[in-house]
C-alpha positions in Angstrom: 93.3 109.5 95.7 95.5 110.5 92.8 99.2 111.1 92.1 100.5 114.2 90.4 103.9 114.7 88.9 105.4 118.1 88.1 107.0 116.8 84.9 108.9 120.0 84.3 111.1 119.0 87.3 111.4 115.2 86.6 114.9 114.0 86.1 113.9 110.5 84.9 115.6 108.7 87.7 113.1 105.8 87.6 112.5 105.6 91.3 108.7 106.1 91.1 108.0 103.6 88.4 110.4 101.0 90.0 108.8 101.6 93.3 105.1 101.6 92.2 104.6 100.5 88.6 100.8 100.3 89.2 100.7 104.1 89.4 103.8 105.4 87.5 105.5 104.6 84.2 108.0 106.0 81.8 106.3 108.3 79.1 107.2 108.4 75.5 109.4 111.4 76.2 111.4 109.5 78.8 109.9 111.3 81.8 107.8 109.7 84.5 104.0 110.0 84.2 101.0 108.9 86.2 99.0 106.3 84.4 97.2 104.4 87.3 95.1 105.3 90.2 96.3 105.4 93.8 94.2 102.8 95.6 94.2 101.3 99.1 96.4 98.3 97.9 99.1 100.5 96.4 99.0 103.6 98.6 102.0 102.6 100.6 104.1 102.2 97.5 102.9 105.3 95.9 103.6 107.3 99.1 107.1 105.7 99.2 107.7 106.9 95.7 106.5 110.4 96.7 108.8 110.5 99.7 111.8 109.0 97.8 111.7 111.3 94.8 115.0 113.0 94.7 113.6 116.2 93.2 110.3 116.2 95.1 108.0 116.5 92.1 105.5 113.8 93.2 102.4 114.6 95.2 99.8 112.1 96.4 96.5 114.0 96.8 93.9 112.5 99.1 
C-alpha cells in the first residue's frame, strides 16, 4: 500500500503528519509529503489522515 498526496491542493494544515508521522512529513516547501510506506501497523493512522484531510488531497492506494 502507498499514500499519495495531491500537493497542488495541500493547505499545510499539518493533520496528516500529526496523525501519522511514519508516512507523512512536512517538505522543505512547507507542504505535506509522503516519505514512508503504508504498512499493516500504520494503516489505521494513514487512513485516519486520509479521511480527516480537510481538502481531501490524500489517497491510500491498496
